C-alpha positions as CSV (number, residue, x, y, z in Angstrom):
1,M,-59.9,-46.9,-10.7
2,K,-58.0,-46.1,-13.9
3,R,-57.1,-42.6,-14.8
4,R,-59.2,-42.7,-18.0
5,T,-62.3,-43.8,-16.1
6,K,-61.8,-40.8,-13.6
7,I,-61.6,-38.4,-16.5
8,L,-64.8,-39.7,-18.1
9,I,-66.7,-39.4,-14.8
10,T,-65.4,-35.8,-14.3
11,V,-66.5,-34.8,-17.8
12,A,-70.0,-36.3,-17.3
13,V,-70.4,-34.4,-14.0
14,V,-69.5,-31.1,-15.7
15,I,-71.9,-31.7,-18.6
16,L,-74.7,-32.5,-16.1
17,L,-74.1,-29.3,-14.0
18,G,-74.0,-27.2,-17.2
19,G,-77.2,-28.7,-18.3
20,I,-78.9,-27.9,-15.0
21,T,-77.6,-24.3,-15.0
22,A,-78.7,-23.8,-18.6
23,A,-82.1,-25.2,-17.8
24,S,-82.4,-22.9,-14.8
25,L,-81.4,-19.8,-16.9
26,L,-83.9,-20.8,-19.6
27,S,-86.6,-21.3,-17.0
28,R,-85.8,-17.9,-15.5
29,G,-85.9,-16.3,-19.0
30,K,-89.3,-17.7,-19.6
31,E,-90.7,-16.8,-16.2
32,G,-89.0,-13.4,-16.0
33,T,-86.7,-11.7,-13.4
34,P,-88.4,-11.6,-10.0
35,V,-88.9,-8.0,-8.9
36,A,-91.0,-6.0,-6.5
37,F,-93.9,-4.0,-8.0
38,G,-95.3,-0.7,-6.9
39,K,-97.4,2.2,-8.2
40,T,-96.9,5.9,-8.4
41,A,-99.1,7.7,-5.9
42,T,-100.1,11.2,-4.9
43,M,-99.0,12.1,-1.4
44,D,-97.7,14.9,0.9
45,L,-94.0,15.2,1.0
46,V,-91.8,16.8,3.7
47,S,-88.1,17.2,3.1
48,K,-85.9,17.3,6.3
49,V,-82.3,17.8,7.2
50,T,-81.2,16.0,10.4
51,A,-78.3,17.3,12.5
52,N,-76.8,16.9,15.9
53,G,-75.5,19.6,18.2
54,R,-75.8,21.1,21.7
55,I,-78.0,23.6,23.6
56,D,-76.6,27.0,24.2
57,A,-77.8,30.5,25.3
58,K,-78.3,33.1,22.7
59,R,-76.5,35.6,25.0
60,K,-73.5,34.6,27.1
61,V,-70.5,36.4,28.5
62,D,-67.1,35.0,29.4
63,L,-65.6,37.3,32.0
64,S,-61.8,37.5,32.2
65,A,-59.4,39.4,34.5
66,N,-58.6,43.0,33.5
67,V,-56.1,43.4,36.3
68,M,-53.6,41.0,37.9
69,G,-54.1,40.0,41.5
70,Q,-55.3,37.4,44.0
71,I,-59.0,36.7,44.3
72,V,-59.8,37.6,47.9
73,N,-63.6,37.3,47.8
74,L,-65.7,35.0,45.6
75,A,-69.4,35.7,46.1
76,V,-71.1,33.3,43.7
77,R,-71.2,29.6,42.9
78,E,-71.8,27.7,39.6
79,G,-75.6,27.6,39.0
80,D,-76.4,30.8,40.8
81,V,-78.9,33.2,39.3
82,V,-77.6,36.8,39.2
83,K,-79.0,40.2,38.3
84,K,-77.3,42.9,36.4
85,D,-74.7,44.7,38.6
86,D,-74.7,42.0,41.3
87,F,-71.3,41.6,43.0
88,L,-69.4,38.6,41.7
89,L,-65.8,38.7,43.1
90,Q,-63.1,40.9,44.5
91,I,-59.4,41.0,43.4
92,D,-56.9,42.3,45.9
93,Q,-56.8,46.1,45.5
94,K,-54.2,47.2,48.0
95,Q,-51.5,48.0,45.5
96,L,-53.8,49.6,43.0
97,A,-55.5,51.6,45.8
98,A,-52.1,53.0,46.8
99,S,-51.3,53.9,43.2
100,A,-54.6,55.8,42.9
101,E,-54.0,57.6,46.2
102,G,-50.5,58.6,45.1
103,A,-52.0,60.0,41.8
104,A,-54.5,62.0,43.8
105,A,-51.8,63.4,46.1
106,S,-49.7,64.4,43.2
107,M,-52.6,66.3,41.7
108,R,-53.2,68.1,45.0
109,A,-49.6,69.2,45.1
110,L,-49.9,70.6,41.6
111,F,-52.9,72.6,42.7
112,S,-50.7,74.2,45.4
113,D,-48.0,74.9,42.8
114,R,-50.5,76.5,40.6
115,D,-51.7,78.8,43.4
116,A,-48.1,79.8,44.1
117,A,-47.5,80.5,40.4
118,R,-50.6,82.6,40.1
119,T,-49.4,84.7,43.2
120,T,-46.0,85.2,41.5
121,L,-47.7,86.2,38.3
122,D,-49.8,88.9,40.2
123,I,-46.6,90.2,41.9
124,T,-44.7,90.4,38.6
125,Q,-47.7,92.1,36.9
126,R,-47.8,94.8,39.6
127,D,-44.0,95.3,39.3
128,Y,-44.3,95.7,35.5
129,D,-47.2,98.2,35.9
130,R,-45.0,100.3,38.4
131,A,-42.0,100.0,36.1
132,R,-44.0,101.2,33.1
133,R,-45.2,104.3,35.0
134,N,-41.6,105.0,36.2
135,Y,-40.4,104.6,32.6
136,D,-43.1,107.0,31.3
137,E,-41.8,109.6,33.9
138,K,-38.3,108.8,32.7
139,I,-37.3,107.6,36.2
140,I,-35.9,104.2,35.0
141,P,-34.3,103.2,31.8
142,L,-35.9,101.0,29.1
143,A,-33.8,98.0,30.2
144,D,-35.6,97.9,33.6
145,L,-39.0,98.0,31.9
146,E,-38.1,95.1,29.6
147,R,-36.8,93.0,32.5
148,A,-40.1,93.6,34.3
149,R,-42.1,92.5,31.1
150,S,-39.9,89.4,30.9
151,S,-40.7,88.4,34.5
152,V,-44.4,88.7,33.7
153,D,-44.1,86.5,30.7
154,T,-42.1,83.9,32.6
155,A,-44.6,83.8,35.5
156,R,-47.6,83.5,33.0
157,A,-45.8,80.6,31.2
158,N,-45.2,78.9,34.5
159,V,-48.9,79.1,35.4
160,T,-49.8,77.6,32.0
161,A,-47.3,74.8,32.4
162,I,-48.6,73.9,35.8
163,E,-52.2,73.8,34.5
164,Q,-51.1,71.4,31.7
165,R,-49.4,69.2,34.4
166,I,-52.7,69.3,36.3
167,Q,-54.5,68.0,33.3
168,Q,-52.0,65.2,32.9
169,S,-52.2,64.3,36.6
170,R,-56.0,64.3,36.4
171,A,-55.8,61.8,33.5
172,N,-53.4,59.6,35.4
173,L,-55.7,59.7,38.4
174,T,-58.7,58.7,36.3
175,A,-56.8,55.8,34.8
176,A,-55.6,54.7,38.3
177,R,-59.2,54.8,39.6
178,D,-60.5,52.9,36.6
179,T,-57.9,50.2,37.1
180,L,-58.8,50.1,40.8
181,S,-62.5,49.7,39.9
182,K,-61.7,46.7,37.8
183,T,-60.7,44.8,40.9
184,T,-64.4,44.6,41.8
185,M,-66.3,42.5,39.3
186,R,-70.0,42.9,38.8
187,A,-72.5,41.1,36.6
188,P,-72.8,42.8,33.2
189,M,-76.2,41.2,32.6
190,A,-78.8,39.0,34.3
191,G,-78.4,35.3,33.9
192,I,-77.0,32.0,35.3
193,I,-73.4,31.3,36.3
194,T,-72.8,28.4,34.0
195,A,-69.0,28.1,34.5
196,L,-66.8,29.0,37.4
197,P,-63.3,27.6,36.9
198,V,-61.6,29.7,39.6
199,E,-61.5,29.4,43.4
200,E,-61.0,32.0,46.1
201,G,-57.2,32.5,46.7
202,E,-56.2,31.9,43.1
203,V,-54.3,34.6,41.2
204,A,-56.0,36.1,38.2
205,V,-53.7,36.9,35.2
206,I,-54.5,39.3,32.5
207,G,-54.3,38.2,28.8
208,T,-51.5,39.1,26.4
209,M,-51.0,38.8,22.7
210,N,-49.8,35.2,23.0
211,N,-51.4,34.0,26.2
212,A,-55.0,34.1,27.2
213,G,-55.9,35.6,30.5
214,T,-57.6,33.9,33.4
215,K,-61.2,33.0,32.6
216,L,-63.1,33.8,35.8
217,L,-66.7,32.8,35.0
218,T,-69.4,32.6,32.4
219,I,-72.9,34.2,32.6
220,A,-75.5,32.9,30.3
221,D,-78.9,34.5,29.7
222,M,-81.2,31.4,29.3
223,S,-84.3,33.4,28.5
224,V,-83.5,32.8,24.9
225,V,-82.2,29.3,24.2
226,E,-80.6,28.1,20.9
227,A,-79.8,24.7,19.6
228,V,-76.4,25.0,17.8
229,M,-76.3,22.3,15.1
230,E,-73.6,20.9,12.9
231,V,-75.0,20.4,9.4
232,D,-73.1,18.6,6.7
233,E,-72.0,20.6,3.7
234,T,-74.2,18.6,1.3
235,D,-77.3,19.8,3.2
236,I,-76.3,23.4,3.8
237,P,-77.6,24.7,0.4
238,S,-81.2,23.7,1.3
239,V,-81.1,25.3,4.8
240,R,-82.4,28.8,5.1
241,V,-83.1,31.3,7.8
242,G,-86.7,31.2,8.9
243,Q,-87.3,27.5,8.3
244,R,-89.1,25.5,11.0
245,A,-87.4,22.8,12.9
246,T,-88.2,20.1,15.6
247,V,-85.6,19.8,18.3
248,T,-85.2,16.9,20.7
249,I,-82.9,17.1,23.8
250,D,-81.3,14.0,25.2
251,A,-81.9,15.1,28.8
252,Y,-85.7,15.1,28.1
253,P,-86.5,11.8,26.4
254,N,-89.8,11.5,24.3
255,K,-90.2,15.2,24.2
256,T,-89.8,17.7,21.3
257,W,-89.7,21.4,21.0
258,S,-90.4,23.5,17.9
259,G,-87.9,26.1,16.8
260,I,-86.9,28.4,13.9
261,V,-83.6,28.7,12.1
262,T,-82.1,32.1,13.0
263,E,-78.5,31.7,11.6
264,V,-76.7,29.7,9.0
265,G,-72.9,29.7,9.1
266,S,-71.0,31.0,6.1
267,S,-67.7,29.4,7.1
268,P,-67.0,25.7,8.0
269,I,-66.4,24.7,11.6
270,T,-62.7,24.5,12.3
271,R,-61.3,21.7,14.4
272,T,-58.2,21.9,16.6
273,G,-55.4,19.5,16.2
274,L,-54.5,17.5,13.1
275,S,-57.0,17.3,10.2
276,T,-57.1,15.3,7.0
277,S,-58.6,16.1,3.6
278,S,-61.1,13.3,4.1
279,E,-62.5,14.9,7.3
280,A,-66.2,15.8,7.0
281,V,-67.0,19.5,6.6
282,N,-69.8,20.8,8.7
283,F,-71.4,24.2,9.1
284,E,-73.0,25.8,12.2
285,V,-76.7,26.3,12.1
286,K,-78.6,28.0,15.0
287,I,-82.2,27.2,15.9
288,Q,-84.0,29.3,18.4
289,L,-86.3,27.2,20.6
290,E,-89.9,28.2,21.3
291,H,-90.9,27.7,24.9
292,P,-87.8,25.8,26.1
293,P,-87.8,23.9,29.4
294,A,-87.2,26.1,32.4
295,D,-84.4,24.0,33.8
296,V,-82.5,23.6,30.5
297,R,-78.7,24.0,30.7
298,P,-76.0,25.0,28.2
299,G,-74.2,22.0,26.8
300,F,-77.1,19.5,26.7
301,S,-76.9,17.3,23.6
302,A,-79.6,17.8,21.1
303,S,-80.7,16.7,17.6
304,A,-83.0,18.5,15.1
305,D,-85.0,17.9,12.0
306,I,-85.0,21.1,9.9
307,I,-87.9,21.2,7.5
308,T,-86.4,22.4,4.2
309,G,-89.5,21.9,2.0
310,T,-93.0,20.6,1.7
311,R,-95.2,19.5,-1.2
312,A,-98.9,18.9,-0.8
313,K,-100.6,16.1,-2.9
314,T,-97.7,15.7,-5.3
315,L,-96.8,12.7,-7.5
316,A,-94.1,10.6,-5.8
317,I,-92.4,7.2,-5.9
318,P,-90.2,5.3,-3.4
319,I,-86.6,6.6,-3.5
320,Q,-85.3,3.1,-4.1
321,A,-87.2,2.8,-7.4
322,L,-85.1,5.7,-8.9
323,V,-82.4,4.4,-11.2
324,V,-79.4,6.4,-12.5
325,R,-77.8,5.1,-15.6
326,E,-75.6,6.3,-18.5
327,K,-77.6,8.3,-21.0
328,P,-77.7,6.5,-24.4
329,G,-75.7,8.3,-27.1
330,S,-73.3,9.9,-24.6
331,T,-69.8,10.7,-26.0
332,P,-67.2,8.2,-24.8
333,G,-65.2,9.6,-21.9
334,K,-67.8,12.3,-21.4
335,S,-70.8,10.2,-20.4
336,Q,-73.9,11.8,-19.0
337,D,-76.2,10.3,-16.5
338,E,-80.0,10.3,-16.5
339,E,-82.6,9.5,-13.9
340,G,-85.5,7.3,-14.5
341,V,-87.6,4.3,-13.4
342,F,-88.5,1.0,-14.8
343,V,-92.2,0.7,-15.6
344,V,-94.0,-2.6,-16.2
345,K,-95.6,-2.9,-19.7
346,D,-96.9,-6.2,-21.0
347,G,-94.8,-8.1,-18.4
348,K,-91.6,-6.4,-19.5
349,A,-89.4,-3.7,-18.0
350,Q,-89.3,-0.4,-19.8
351,F,-87.0,2.4,-18.7
352,V,-88.6,5.8,-18.5
353,P,-86.6,9.0,-17.9
354,V,-88.1,11.3,-15.2
355,T,-87.5,14.6,-13.6
356,T,-87.4,14.6,-9.8
357,G,-88.1,17.3,-7.3
358,L,-88.4,17.3,-3.5
359,A,-87.0,14.3,-1.7
360,G,-88.7,13.1,1.5
361,E,-87.6,10.5,4.0
362,S,-88.6,7.5,1.8
363,D,-90.2,9.0,-1.3
364,I,-89.2,11.5,-4.0
365,E,-91.3,13.8,-6.0
366,I,-91.7,13.2,-9.8
367,T,-92.3,16.4,-11.7
368,S,-92.4,14.9,-15.2
369,G,-92.3,11.5,-16.9
370,L,-94.9,9.5,-15.0
371,K,-98.6,9.6,-14.2
372,A,-100.4,8.5,-11.1
373,G,-101.2,4.8,-10.9
374,T,-98.4,3.6,-13.1
375,T,-96.9,0.3,-12.2
376,I,-93.2,0.5,-11.5
377,I,-90.4,-1.7,-10.3
378,T,-89.3,-0.8,-6.8
379,G,-86.6,-3.4,-6.2
380,P,-84.6,-5.3,-5.2
381,F,-81.5,-3.1,-5.7
382,R,-79.5,-5.8,-7.5
383,A,-82.3,-6.5,-9.9
384,L,-82.7,-2.8,-10.7
385,R,-79.0,-2.4,-11.3
386,E,-78.8,-5.3,-13.8
387,L,-82.2,-4.9,-15.4
388,K,-82.4,-4.1,-19.2
389,D,-85.0,-2.5,-21.4
390,G,-87.5,-5.1,-22.6
391,E,-86.4,-7.8,-20.1
392,K,-89.3,-10.0,-18.9
393,V,-90.2,-9.6,-15.2
394,R,-92.5,-11.2,-12.8
395,E,-93.6,-10.1,-9.3
396,Q,-91.5,-11.5,-6.5
397,K,-93.5,-13.4,-4.0
398,E,-92.9,-12.7,-0.3
399,E,-91.5,-15.6,1.7
400,K,-93.5,-16.5,4.8
401,T,-91.6,-16.4,8.0
402,T,-91.1,-19.4,10.3
403,G,-93.5,-17.8,12.7
404,D,-96.2,-17.6,10.1
405,K,-95.7,-21.2,9.1
406,S,-96.0,-22.3,12.7
407,A,-99.2,-20.3,13.0
408,E,-100.6,-22.0,9.9
409,K,-99.8,-25.4,11.3
410,K,-101.6,-24.6,14.5
């Protein structure tokens, strides 16, 4: 085939395809853009914030070592129920008991010293009284009287000093006995042993400024149970203390528990390790469960729907029908957006600005701009994005599935 003949054939094919495309567009323009129709309706709306988290006790205590020593008696196991002041564990107290006994012996020695000093004071006082009488009778000179007075003052000062040392020794003994008492650990409250990371025979180490001490065990009071949720920063402004919530716990499928928001975090949750600027920012929200299961445990995974608002019998439309576009007349470079919907009027699309309110799961409240029963365009998304004012539209017909066709044949 000659080159000229190939070119002519190619041109003919292009013209034919162009004609088909133009005819299709013309036909579409006459029939209108296929879209889905809907109507504004009055309904009850419920706005929810969904979050994930874990179950935890409202009150829990992490017990750490206050003294260093070997654990010689561990009386509880993880999962045990304890009452307040129940014995938990014993740290070796031999060295501390010896220190306390030494402090007590030192104080007893000071009591003996005080008794001796008081006796000396009595003797010097009598000597002074005798010297004063002798001086008055001019038997002894003034120098002897002053020496006797000086001895009394010295003896009295010695008694006072010993009494001060006794106070110091008593304080040392109190501190030694307090340290000794900390070798015996008792439950500060009633609850369940939810963590026990130590074993009998291990050495407990007290914490310092740079190093954490040995965590001995954790007691949780499960009489009041909370769901600690992580809520996205975009949802936090709508969450308030006192709002109702529905909580589901993964360990109990197909069951829900009601609760109430008791705390909304003011600071974001910090993560350990490396973080990036694109990391999601979450805040901690605590929900107190009403009538939690008796065998619930801290750490169970949970999710919650927090009810942030309700509207009874309000005008609403499907969320996907809402269109955000640049407001006509906006200043270049400082464009303003407006929300609205496309209503159907005489077979054509007409953009109507609206004011929205509460957003539910699939519908959103319309506070102004529309009336109930108005026909609107609800989709598809691509058509809504490209739709223009005054453009002709037609209702998109639903395609029957293969199953429906098979049923019709039967």
